[in-house]
N, C-alpha and C positions, 0 to 999 in steps of 0.2 A: 471532363467538366460535366458530362451528362449524368455522372453518378451522384453529384452533390445534391440535387433536388431530392433524389430517392432517399439518401442517407439522412438528410435534414428532416424529411417527412416522418421516417421511422422513429428518429430520436424525439421529435416533438410529440408524436402520439404516445410514445412510451412514458415520457414525463407527464403528459396529461393524465394518463391512466394511473399513475403512481399514487394519486391522491384519492383513488376510489376507496370507499369504505370496505373494510374487511369484515366478513361474516365468520364468526367463530361458533363452534358447537361445544356445549357443555352437557355431559350426561350425568344424571343423578338417579338414585334409587330411593323411593319413598315407601316405607312399610309402616303402617299404623292400623288402628282399629277401623276396619271397614274400608281401608284404602291401601292398595298395593299397586305401585307403578314404577316403571323405569322410563324416565323421560329425558329426551334430548332437546335442549333449548338452542335454537339458532338465534344468535344475537349480534348486534353491531355495537362497537365501542362508542360511547357517548362522547361527542366532540368536547374537548376541554376537560374531560374527567377520565383519566386513564384506567381507573379502577371500576368503572360502572359501564354496564352493557344494557342495551335496550332489546328485549326479546321480541322477535318478529314471528317465530314459528315454534310450535311444540309438536314433537312426534314421539312415538314409543308405544308402550303397552300399559293399559290401565285396567284395574279391577276395582269396582266400587260395590261392596256388598250392601244389600238392603235397598238398592235403587234399581234403576232400569238396566244397569250394567251388572250382570250376574256371572259373567265369565270374562276372562282377559280379552280385551279388545285392542287390536293394533290400530293406530291412527296417525294422521299427519295433517295438522290444521294450522291455520294462521292464528296467532294470538290476537285478541281484540286490541286494536290500535288506539292509542291515546289521541283523540281528535285535536288536542292542543299541541301535539308533537311531544318529543321527549323533553320532559321537564320535571321539576320537583312537584308540580301540581298533580293531584290524583283525579281519577275519573270515577264517578258514581254510576254504576250500572243499575238503574232503577228497577228494571223488570225482575231482577233476582236479588237486589239489595247488596251487591258486592261493590267494593271499591278496588281499584287496581292502578298500578303504574307500569307494570311489566318490566321493572328494572331488576337486574341481577348484579351482584357484586361477588364474583367468583373468588377474589382474594381475601374476602372478609369472613369473619366467623359465621355470620348469618348471610347465606347466599341470597335469600329473598328477604325483602323488608316486610313491614306490616301490611302494605298494600298488596304485594305479591303479583302473581300473573293470572290472567283470566283467559280461559279457552273453553271451547265447546267440544264435547264428544258424545255422539249418539243422542243428541237432543238435550244433554245435560250440560250445564255451565259449571265449570270447576274453577275455584279460586284457591290457589296454593300460596301460603304466606307464612311469615314467622311472627310469633307473639310471645313475649316474655321468655325469650330464649329457646322456645320450642317451635318446630315447624308444624303447621296445622293446615287443614283443608276444609273446604265447604263445597257443597253441591246443591243444585237446584232441582233435585228429584222430588219425590213425594214429601220429603222433609229436608231441612238443612241440617247436615251433620257436621260437627266440628270435633276433631280428635287430634291428640298429639301424634306426631310422626317422628320416627327415629332419625338420627343423623343421616342426611341424604346423600352425602358425597360418594360417588363411585369412582369417577375419573377426576384426577386433579386438573385444574385449569391448564390449558396448553397455550403455547405462544400462538399469536395470530398466524393464520395461513392465508396469505393473499392469493386465493385461487384465481379470481378474475384477472389480476395483474399478471400472474404467472402464465396463464393461458394466453393472454394478449402478447406478452413478450415472446413466448414460444412461437406464436403465429407470425408476428412481425419478423422474428429471426429467420423463420423458414421462407417468408416472402423475400427478405433481403438476400438470402442465399440463392433463391431461385433467380432473382434479378441479376446477381453477379454472374451466375452461370450463363444466363441469356446474353448479358452484355459482353462476356468474354468469348462466347461461341462464335465460330466462323459462320458466315451465311450458308455455307454448304452443309454445316452440321444441323442447321435448323430447317433444311429443305427449301431454302429460298433461292436456289439456283434458277436462272432463267433459261 
């Protein structure tokens, strides 16, 4: 009878964690006039829209010729967050004149929409977006440069990898196993002899 509360607790915690948002990673390569980058977007699926993800982090290597970045720079930064939350509404970043929504549609022909993703590297703000069927970029260096970028996809979209849930289930499984071992052990095995 004493095993029931432990089993119930483990199952309840596992079901509670099953609804945790999954973070996926999508890697793309962008090569254009004055802009070469391999970027990995960390994104969470938008609730209620299985084909759309909200980018929360951008990492990779970037080279922006003609600006402050003159050699490839590796970085890992948080994407500027939409203060209104994930929605169809865009945000205007007035200090550099960019709009963004940080939404990615990995299953669509255009991975980034017209608003694109906004992030900062070495003091430069980058806005990567799509326009009239082409991928473009802009930066806030000494000038704003906009150029066409080739087809960016490197890795195809992968299925969601629920790492937080997997790790939680592994941990609770190990705890459950340890509890079973302790409950089945004789007092002498645990050094509890008087």
